[in-house]
C-alpha positions as CSV (number, residue, x, y, z in Angstrom):
1,X,-24.1,-19.4,-56.1
2,X,-22.6,-19.0,-59.5
3,X,-23.3,-15.6,-61.1
4,X,-24.8,-15.3,-64.5
5,X,-22.3,-15.0,-67.3
6,X,-22.3,-11.6,-68.9
7,X,-22.3,-11.3,-72.7
8,X,-22.1,-8.4,-75.0
9,X,-25.4,-6.7,-76.1
10,X,-26.3,-6.9,-79.8
11,X,-24.9,-3.5,-80.7
12,X,-21.6,-3.9,-78.9
13,X,-21.2,-7.4,-80.4
14,X,-21.7,-6.0,-83.9
15,X,-19.4,-3.0,-83.3
16,X,-16.8,-5.3,-81.8
17,X,-16.4,-3.1,-78.6
18,X,-16.3,-4.1,-74.9
19,X,-19.7,-4.3,-73.3
20,X,-20.4,-4.1,-69.5
21,X,-23.5,-6.4,-70.0
22,X,-25.9,-4.0,-68.3
23,X,-29.3,-2.8,-69.4
24,X,-28.7,-0.3,-71.0
25,X,-24.9,-0.6,-71.4
26,X,-22.6,2.4,-71.3
27,X,-21.7,2.2,-75.0
28,X,-25.3,2.2,-76.2
29,X,-26.2,5.0,-73.9
30,X,-23.3,7.1,-75.1
31,X,-23.9,6.3,-78.8
32,X,-27.7,6.7,-78.7
33,X,-28.4,3.1,-79.7
34,X,-31.1,0.7,-78.6
35,X,-29.5,-1.8,-76.1
36,X,-30.9,-5.3,-76.8
37,X,-29.9,-8.9,-76.1
38,X,-32.0,-10.5,-78.8
39,X,-29.3,-12.2,-80.8
40,X,-28.8,-15.8,-80.1
41,X,-25.1,-16.4,-79.1
42,X,-23.4,-18.7,-81.5
43,X,-21.5,-21.7,-80.3
44,X,-17.7,-21.6,-80.4
45,X,-15.8,-23.9,-82.6
46,X,-15.9,-24.7,-86.3
47,X,-18.7,-23.0,-88.3
48,X,-20.5,-25.5,-90.5
49,X,-23.8,-25.7,-92.4
50,X,-25.7,-24.8,-89.2
51,X,-24.0,-21.5,-88.9
52,X,-24.9,-20.8,-92.6
53,X,-28.5,-21.6,-91.8
54,X,-28.5,-19.2,-88.9
55,X,-27.1,-16.4,-91.2
56,X,-29.8,-17.1,-93.7
57,X,-32.5,-16.9,-91.1
58,X,-31.1,-13.6,-89.8
59,X,-31.0,-12.2,-93.3
60,X,-34.6,-13.3,-93.9
61,X,-35.6,-11.5,-90.7
62,X,-33.9,-8.3,-91.9
63,X,-35.7,-8.5,-95.2
64,X,-39.1,-9.2,-93.5
65,X,-38.7,-6.2,-91.3
66,X,-37.7,-4.0,-94.3
67,X,-40.8,-5.3,-96.2
68,X,-43.1,-4.1,-93.4
69,X,-41.7,-0.6,-93.9
70,X,-42.0,-0.8,-97.7
71,X,-45.8,-1.0,-97.3
72,X,-45.7,2.7,-96.5
73,X,-44.3,5.3,-98.9
74,X,-42.5,6.9,-96.0
75,X,-40.9,5.6,-92.8
76,X,-43.4,7.6,-90.8
77,X,-40.6,9.7,-89.5
78,X,-41.7,12.2,-87.0
79,X,-45.2,10.8,-86.7
80,X,-47.0,10.7,-83.3
81,X,-46.4,7.0,-83.1
82,X,-42.6,7.3,-83.5
83,X,-40.5,6.8,-80.4
84,X,-39.1,10.0,-78.9
85,X,-35.7,8.3,-79.0
86,X,-35.9,7.3,-82.6
87,X,-33.2,8.9,-84.7
88,X,-35.5,9.3,-87.7
89,X,-37.4,12.5,-88.0
90,X,-37.0,14.3,-91.4
91,X,-39.0,12.1,-93.7
92,X,-36.2,12.4,-96.3
93,X,-35.4,8.7,-96.5
94,X,-37.9,6.5,-98.2
95,X,-37.5,2.8,-98.9
96,X,-37.8,3.5,-102.6
97,X,-35.0,6.0,-102.4
98,X,-32.7,3.7,-100.5
99,X,-33.5,0.9,-103.0
100,X,-32.7,3.1,-105.9
101,X,-29.4,4.3,-104.5
102,X,-28.5,0.8,-103.5
103,X,-29.2,-0.4,-107.0
104,X,-27.0,2.3,-108.5
105,X,-24.2,1.6,-106.0
106,X,-24.0,-2.1,-106.8
107,X,-24.5,-1.6,-110.6
108,X,-21.9,1.2,-111.0
109,X,-19.8,2.1,-107.9
110,X,-19.3,-1.2,-106.1
111,X,-16.2,-2.1,-108.2
112,X,-14.7,1.3,-107.3
113,X,-15.5,1.1,-103.5
114,X,-16.4,-2.5,-102.6
115,X,-16.9,-1.7,-98.9
116,X,-20.6,-2.6,-98.4
117,X,-22.6,-5.8,-99.1
118,X,-26.3,-6.3,-99.7
119,X,-26.7,-8.0,-96.3
120,X,-25.0,-5.1,-94.6
121,X,-27.3,-2.6,-96.2
122,X,-30.4,-4.6,-95.3
123,X,-29.2,-4.8,-91.7
124,X,-28.8,-1.0,-91.7
125,X,-32.4,-0.6,-93.0
126,X,-33.7,-2.9,-90.3
127,X,-31.9,-0.8,-87.6
128,X,-32.8,2.6,-89.0
129,X,-35.4,3.4,-86.3
130,X,-33.2,2.5,-83.4
131,X,-29.6,3.1,-84.4
132,X,-28.2,6.7,-84.9
133,X,-25.2,5.2,-86.7
134,X,-27.3,3.3,-89.1
135,X,-29.5,6.3,-89.9
136,X,-26.5,8.7,-90.4
137,X,-24.8,6.1,-92.6
138,X,-27.9,5.7,-94.8
139,X,-28.3,9.5,-95.1
140,X,-24.7,10.0,-96.2
141,X,-24.9,6.9,-98.5
142,X,-28.0,8.2,-100.3
143,X,-26.6,11.7,-100.4
144,X,-23.4,10.5,-102.0
145,X,-25.3,8.5,-104.7
146,X,-27.6,11.4,-105.5
147,X,-24.7,13.8,-106.0
148,X,-22.9,11.5,-108.5
149,X,-23.6,12.7,-112.1
150,X,-24.0,9.2,-113.4
151,X,-27.1,8.6,-111.4
152,X,-29.0,11.0,-113.8
153,X,-29.3,8.1,-116.1
154,X,-31.2,6.1,-113.4
155,X,-35.0,6.1,-113.0
156,X,-34.7,8.3,-109.9
157,X,-37.1,11.1,-110.7
158,X,-40.2,9.4,-109.2
159,X,-38.3,8.8,-106.0
160,X,-37.2,12.4,-105.4
161,X,-40.2,14.3,-106.8
162,X,-39.8,17.8,-108.2
163,X,-36.6,18.5,-106.2
164,X,-33.3,18.2,-107.8
165,X,-31.0,15.3,-106.9
166,X,-28.4,17.8,-105.5
167,X,-31.0,19.5,-103.4
168,X,-32.2,16.3,-101.8
169,X,-28.5,15.3,-101.4
170,X,-27.7,18.5,-99.5
171,X,-30.7,18.0,-97.2
172,X,-29.5,14.4,-96.5
173,X,-26.0,15.7,-95.7
174,X,-27.5,18.3,-93.3
175,X,-29.6,15.6,-91.7
176,X,-26.6,13.3,-91.1
177,X,-24.5,16.1,-89.7
178,X,-27.3,17.3,-87.4
179,X,-28.0,13.9,-86.0
180,X,-24.3,13.1,-85.6
181,X,-23.9,16.0,-83.2
182,X,-26.4,14.4,-80.8
183,X,-24.1,11.5,-79.8
184,X,-20.4,10.8,-79.3
185,X,-19.2,8.8,-82.3
186,X,-15.5,9.5,-81.7
187,X,-14.5,7.8,-78.5
188,X,-15.6,4.3,-79.6
189,X,-15.9,4.5,-83.4
190,X,-17.3,1.7,-85.5
191,X,-16.9,0.8,-89.1
192,X,-20.2,2.4,-89.9
193,X,-19.0,5.7,-88.4
194,X,-15.9,5.6,-90.6
195,X,-17.9,4.8,-93.7
196,X,-20.2,7.7,-92.9
197,X,-17.3,10.1,-92.8
198,X,-16.0,8.7,-96.1
199,X,-19.4,9.3,-97.8
200,X,-19.6,12.8,-96.4
201,X,-16.1,13.5,-97.9
202,X,-17.4,12.2,-101.2
203,X,-20.5,14.5,-101.0
204,X,-18.5,17.6,-100.3
205,X,-15.9,16.7,-103.0
206,X,-18.7,16.5,-105.5
207,X,-20.1,19.8,-104.3
208,X,-16.7,21.5,-104.8
209,X,-16.4,22.3,-101.1
210,X,-12.9,21.1,-100.7
211,X,-12.0,22.4,-97.2
212,X,-15.0,20.6,-95.8
213,X,-14.3,17.5,-97.9
214,X,-10.7,17.4,-96.6
215,X,-12.0,17.7,-93.0
216,X,-14.2,14.6,-93.4
217,X,-11.6,12.6,-95.3
218,X,-9.1,13.3,-92.5
219,X,-11.9,12.5,-90.0
220,X,-12.4,9.1,-91.7
221,X,-8.7,8.2,-91.7
222,X,-8.3,9.3,-88.1
223,X,-11.3,7.2,-87.0
224,X,-9.9,4.3,-88.9
225,X,-6.6,4.6,-87.1
226,X,-8.4,4.8,-83.7
227,X,-10.0,1.5,-84.6
228,X,-6.5,0.1,-85.5
229,X,-7.3,-0.6,-89.2
230,X,-3.6,0.1,-89.9
231,X,-2.5,-2.9,-87.8
232,X,-2.7,-6.3,-89.3
233,X,-3.5,-7.8,-85.8
234,X,-6.9,-6.0,-85.9
235,X,-8.1,-8.3,-88.6
236,X,-7.7,-11.5,-86.6
237,X,-10.8,-10.8,-84.5
238,X,-14.3,-10.7,-85.9
239,X,-16.4,-12.3,-88.6
240,X,-15.0,-13.0,-92.1
241,X,-17.3,-10.5,-93.8
242,X,-16.7,-7.8,-91.2
243,X,-12.9,-8.1,-91.5
244,X,-13.1,-8.3,-95.3
245,X,-15.1,-5.1,-95.5
246,X,-12.9,-3.3,-93.0
247,X,-9.7,-4.3,-94.9
248,X,-11.2,-3.0,-98.1
249,X,-12.2,0.2,-96.4
250,X,-8.7,0.8,-95.2
251,X,-7.3,0.5,-98.7
252,X,-10.1,2.6,-100.2
253,X,-9.1,5.4,-97.7
254,X,-5.5,4.8,-98.6
255,X,-6.2,5.3,-102.3
256,X,-8.5,8.3,-101.8
257,X,-6.1,10.1,-99.5
258,X,-3.3,9.7,-102.0
259,X,-5.4,10.9,-104.9
260,X,-6.6,13.9,-102.9
261,X,-3.1,14.7,-101.7
262,X,-1.9,14.9,-105.2
263,X,-4.9,17.0,-106.4
264,X,-4.9,19.4,-103.5
265,X,-1.3,19.2,-102.1
266,X,-2.3,17.6,-98.8
267,X,-0.2,15.4,-96.5
268,X,-0.7,11.7,-95.9
269,X,-1.7,9.8,-92.8
270,X,-2.2,6.2,-94.0
271,X,0.6,3.9,-95.2
272,X,0.8,0.4,-96.7
273,X,1.0,-1.4,-93.3
274,X,-1.5,-4.2,-93.8
275,X,-2.0,-7.0,-96.3
276,X,-4.0,-6.4,-99.5
277,X,-7.4,-7.9,-99.8
278,X,-7.5,-11.4,-101.3
279,X,-8.6,-11.7,-104.9
280,X,-10.4,-14.9,-104.0
281,X,-12.1,-13.8,-100.8
282,X,-15.5,-13.3,-102.5
283,X,-15.8,-15.3,-105.8
284,X,-19.2,-13.8,-106.6
285,X,-17.7,-10.3,-106.7
286,X,-14.0,-10.4,-107.8
287,X,-12.0,-7.4,-106.8
288,X,-8.9,-7.7,-109.0
289,X,-9.5,-4.3,-110.4
290,X,-9.7,-2.7,-106.9
291,X,-6.3,-4.2,-106.2
292,X,-4.9,-2.8,-109.5
293,X,-6.1,0.6,-108.3
294,X,-4.3,0.2,-104.9
295,X,-1.1,-0.8,-106.7
296,X,-1.3,2.3,-109.0
297,X,-1.2,4.6,-106.0
298,X,1.2,2.7,-103.7
299,X,4.3,4.4,-105.2
300,X,3.0,7.8,-104.2
301,X,4.2,7.6,-100.6
302,X,5.5,10.2,-98.1
303,X,8.6,10.6,-100.2
304,X,6.7,11.5,-103.4
305,X,4.1,13.6,-101.7
306,X,6.8,15.4,-99.7
307,X,8.5,16.3,-103.0
308,X,5.2,17.2,-104.6
309,X,4.4,19.5,-101.7
310,X,7.9,20.9,-101.7
311,X,8.7,19.9,-98.1
312,X,11.7,17.8,-99.3
313,X,14.2,18.0,-102.2
314,X,15.9,14.6,-102.3
315,X,14.8,13.8,-105.8
316,X,16.7,12.2,-108.8
317,X,16.2,11.7,-112.5
318,X,16.7,8.0,-112.2
319,X,14.1,7.7,-109.4
320,X,11.5,9.5,-111.4
321,X,12.3,7.6,-114.6
322,X,11.9,4.4,-112.7
323,X,8.5,5.6,-111.4
324,X,7.3,6.4,-114.9
325,X,8.3,2.9,-116.1
326,X,6.5,1.4,-113.1
327,X,3.3,3.4,-113.9
328,X,3.4,2.4,-117.6
329,X,3.5,-1.3,-116.6
330,X,1.2,-1.1,-113.6
331,X,-1.9,-2.4,-115.4
332,X,-2.3,-5.7,-117.3
333,X,-2.7,-5.5,-121.1
334,X,-6.2,-6.7,-120.8
335,X,-8.5,-5.6,-117.9
336,X,-11.0,-8.4,-117.2
337,X,-13.5,-6.2,-115.4
338,X,-16.2,-3.8,-116.4
339,X,-16.1,-0.8,-118.7
340,X,-16.6,1.5,-115.7
341,X,-13.5,0.0,-114.0
342,X,-11.5,0.5,-117.2
343,X,-12.5,4.1,-117.4
344,X,-11.2,4.8,-113.9
345,X,-8.1,2.7,-114.0
346,X,-6.8,3.9,-117.4
347,X,-7.6,7.6,-116.7
348,X,-5.9,7.4,-113.3
349,X,-2.9,5.8,-114.8
350,X,-2.3,8.5,-117.4
351,X,-3.1,11.2,-114.9
352,X,-0.4,9.9,-112.6
353,X,2.1,9.8,-115.4
354,X,1.3,13.5,-115.9
355,X,1.8,14.2,-112.2
356,X,5.3,12.5,-112.3
357,X,6.3,14.5,-115.4
358,X,5.2,17.7,-113.7
359,X,7.5,16.9,-110.8
360,X,10.3,16.1,-113.3
361,X,10.1,19.5,-114.9
362,X,9.8,21.3,-111.6
363,X,13.1,19.8,-110.6
364,X,14.8,20.6,-114.0
365,X,15.3,17.0,-114.9
366,X,14.0,17.1,-118.5
367,X,16.0,17.2,-121.6
368,X,15.1,17.4,-125.3
369,X,17.9,14.9,-126.1
370,X,17.1,12.3,-123.3
371,X,16.9,8.7,-124.6
372,X,14.1,8.1,-122.2
373,X,10.9,9.7,-123.6
374,X,9.4,10.2,-120.1
375,X,12.3,12.6,-119.4
376,X,11.7,14.8,-122.4
377,X,9.6,18.0,-122.8
378,X,7.2,16.4,-125.2
379,X,6.2,13.4,-123.1
380,X,2.7,14.9,-122.2
381,X,1.9,14.6,-126.0
382,X,2.5,10.8,-125.7
383,X,0.4,10.7,-122.5
384,X,-2.4,12.6,-124.2
385,X,-2.3,10.3,-127.2
386,X,-2.7,7.2,-124.9
387,X,-5.5,8.9,-123.0
388,X,-7.4,9.8,-126.1
389,X,-6.9,6.2,-127.4
390,X,-8.5,5.0,-124.1
391,X,-11.4,7.4,-123.8
392,X,-12.4,7.2,-127.5
393,X,-13.3,3.5,-126.8
394,X,-15.3,4.2,-123.6
395,X,-18.9,5.2,-123.3
396,X,-19.8,8.5,-121.8
397,X,-21.8,6.7,-119.0
398,X,-18.8,4.6,-117.9
399,X,-16.8,7.9,-117.3
400,X,-19.7,9.9,-115.8
401,X,-20.3,7.5,-112.9
402,X,-16.9,8.6,-111.4
403,X,-18.1,12.2,-111.1
404,X,-15.9,15.3,-111.1
405,X,-12.9,13.3,-109.8
406,X,-12.4,11.8,-113.3
407,X,-13.1,15.1,-115.1
408,X,-10.5,16.8,-113.0
409,X,-7.9,14.3,-114.1
410,X,-8.8,14.8,-117.7
411,X,-8.6,18.6,-117.1
412,X,-5.1,18.3,-115.6
413,X,-3.8,16.3,-118.6
414,X,-5.4,18.8,-121.0
415,X,-3.8,21.8,-119.2
416,X,-0.4,20.1,-119.2
417,X,-0.7,19.4,-122.9
418,X,-1.6,23.1,-123.6
419,X,1.5,24.2,-121.7
420,X,3.7,21.8,-123.8
421,X,2.1,22.9,-127.1
422,X,2.9,26.5,-126.2
423,X,6.6,26.0,-125.8
424,X,7.6,22.8,-127.7
425,X,8.0,23.2,-131.5
426,X,5.3,21.1,-133.2
427,X,6.2,19.9,-136.7
428,X,2.7,19.2,-137.9
429,X,3.8,17.4,-141.0
430,X,5.1,14.6,-138.8
431,X,1.6,14.0,-137.3
432,X,-1.3,12.4,-139.1
433,X,-3.1,13.0,-135.9
434,X,-1.3,15.3,-133.6
435,X,-1.3,17.3,-130.3
436,X,-4.0,19.7,-131.5
437,X,-6.3,16.8,-132.3
438,X,-5.7,15.3,-128.9
439,X,-6.5,18.6,-127.2
440,X,-9.6,18.9,-129.4
441,X,-10.8,15.5,-128.2
442,X,-10.2,16.3,-124.5
443,X,-12.0,19.6,-124.7
444,X,-14.9,17.9,-126.4
445,X,-15.0,15.1,-123.9
446,X,-14.9,17.5,-120.9
447,X,-17.7,19.5,-122.5
448,X,-20.0,16.5,-122.9
449,X,-19.5,14.9,-119.4
450,X,-22.0,16.0,-116.8
451,X,-20.3,18.4,-114.5
452,X,-17.6,19.2,-117.0
453,X,-19.2,21.9,-119.1
454,X,-20.2,24.3,-116.3
455,X,-17.1,23.9,-114.0
456,X,-14.1,22.9,-116.1
457,X,-14.8,23.9,-119.7
458,X,-14.7,27.7,-119.1
459,X,-11.4,27.4,-117.3
460,X,-10.0,25.2,-120.1
461,X,-11.1,27.6,-122.9
462,X,-9.6,30.5,-121.0
463,X,-6.3,28.7,-120.7
464,X,-6.3,27.9,-124.4
465,X,-7.0,31.5,-125.3
466,X,-4.3,32.9,-123.0
467,X,-1.6,30.3,-123.8
468,X,-1.8,29.2,-127.4
469,X,-1.3,31.2,-130.6
470,X,-4.5,32.9,-131.8
471,X,-4.9,30.8,-134.9
472,X,-4.5,27.5,-133.0
473,X,-6.7,28.6,-130.1
474,X,-9.5,29.6,-132.5
475,X,-9.5,26.2,-134.2
476,X,-9.7,24.4,-130.8
477,X,-12.5,26.5,-129.3
478,X,-14.7,26.1,-132.3
479,X,-17.5,23.4,-132.2
480,X,-15.7,20.1,-132.5
481,X,-16.2,16.4,-132.9
482,X,-14.3,13.7,-131.1
483,X,-11.5,12.0,-132.9
484,X,-10.6,8.3,-133.1
485,X,-7.0,7.4,-132.4
486,X,-5.9,3.9,-133.3
487,X,-5.5,1.9,-130.2
488,X,-1.9,1.0,-129.4
489,X,-1.3,-2.7,-128.9
490,X,0.5,-1.8,-125.7
491,X,-2.6,-0.3,-124.1
492,X,-5.7,-2.4,-124.8
493,X,-8.7,-1.1,-122.9
494,X,-10.9,-4.0,-121.9
495,X,-11.4,-7.6,-122.6
496,X,-14.3,-7.9,-125.1
497,X,-17.7,-8.0,-123.4
498,X,-21.2,-8.2,-124.7
499,X,-22.7,-4.7,-124.9
500,X,-25.4,-5.8,-122.4
501,X,-22.8,-6.4,-119.8
502,X,-20.7,-3.3,-120.0
503,X,-23.0,-1.2,-117.9
504,X,-23.4,-3.5,-114.9
505,X,-20.8,-4.6,-112.5
506,X,-23.0,-7.1,-110.7
507,X,-22.0,-9.9,-112.9
508,X,-18.6,-8.8,-113.9
509,X,-15.3,-8.6,-112.0
510,X,-14.4,-5.2,-110.5
511,X,-12.6,-2.4,-110.3
512,X,-12.2,1.2,-110.9
513,X,-11.5,4.0,-108.3
514,X,-13.0,6.5,-105.1
515,X,-14.1,8.3,-106.0
516,X,-13.3,10.8,-105.7
517,X,-12.3,9.6,-105.0
518,X,-13.3,9.1,-106.5
519,X,-12.5,9.1,-105.2
520,X,-14.2,9.3,-106.2
521,X,-13.2,9.4,-105.6
522,X,-13.2,8.0,-106.6
523,X,-13.4,9.6,-108.4
């Protein structure tokens, strides 16, 4: 008698891991997931309109199950009717909170980190009572959104009550970490597990806990490598959407790790070993800006980071000059995305120019007579001029959504400018608007951005007072107004958009950075 054909359970099928076909299977038992075989196996072969209909039916089912939960203000976590095996217990996650954070993500942060889709989030909500991975991901996702300064402009207060956003964010972080300890997510990681680690990194970055942030970023990159995300062959198996998000996740980790390595002198673990995402893979949400961001950071490989961390010395003037030229030409004259994307891309570009200049002076490659301005002592003045020209055209909100990652870049450029002003002769009569004005603008900008006044402004004022002549320091630390610098034709900011469109990336083409990454990332 022929034996029944085994098939993967729903959870193993979604996680793309081998299943033993038992009830409950080993993977689900180990990960604390509900082991079900409810999904209807799709027929092999070409996927046509019938496959599309099935996807739509599944999406409607997810929405229907989420709507049932929305009838209650809470998910009834920890109530007597909850299953003892249910991962939910804290009562922190409400449907309204998830909806508010989701709206903020797609409106402001998706161009920076396009790793999650609406359908994926709805599916996570539908599984929140049975999947530990879904619950932990949503906790870290909402925590990350709440910690971003830009969300203060969102109508979030009714959703979090009298508690501060950061307080709720910290509680969600603790909840995710506590629940994660109850199951093994390392031996057979999924994409959701990697994304959770990434969001935890972003949370701790925003909270200025950089050792913990580094741990979770390294955890995310290690889990990604365990899954084989660094191997192009990995992307030949799985659904188009799953592989698309996984490829983007790899490159987001790639960018975030490089930005963080430069900021905190850390080593690299990921390299450019797979193809870039396709610009045309999702016409409804173009990602040209995201690819621009990846290309900005690609030159900062093991060679540069090794030189930056002083673990190698094989550097040359010609190589650094070529890198400066490459950075200056890395972005198109007109960015066709959102204002938020432009803020991140342009700020990152000028910050990276500053980083390369710092490496140049460290290696004694600069000269006051060099025909290449990037190899002169006064080059940071040119960088500051370009950065001021950019930021004077951007709204405060477009910069704040990137959190402290963007502020830290502004801070680095300002500090470098202060050092140059202290040692390079400044012939003020040659400047209608000069270095002192650029520094004034950057100090004012940092003081007005959320997160800048309390953390970075005191450090900047102290550096100005300790470094610059008293008469110059006094004029800069007085109350100031931002200046307007005429935009150079070589560095236009953004293709003209209607003002009603500049604050939403839903209908515009993407990108900006992690945040933090920020990378945060983005920023």
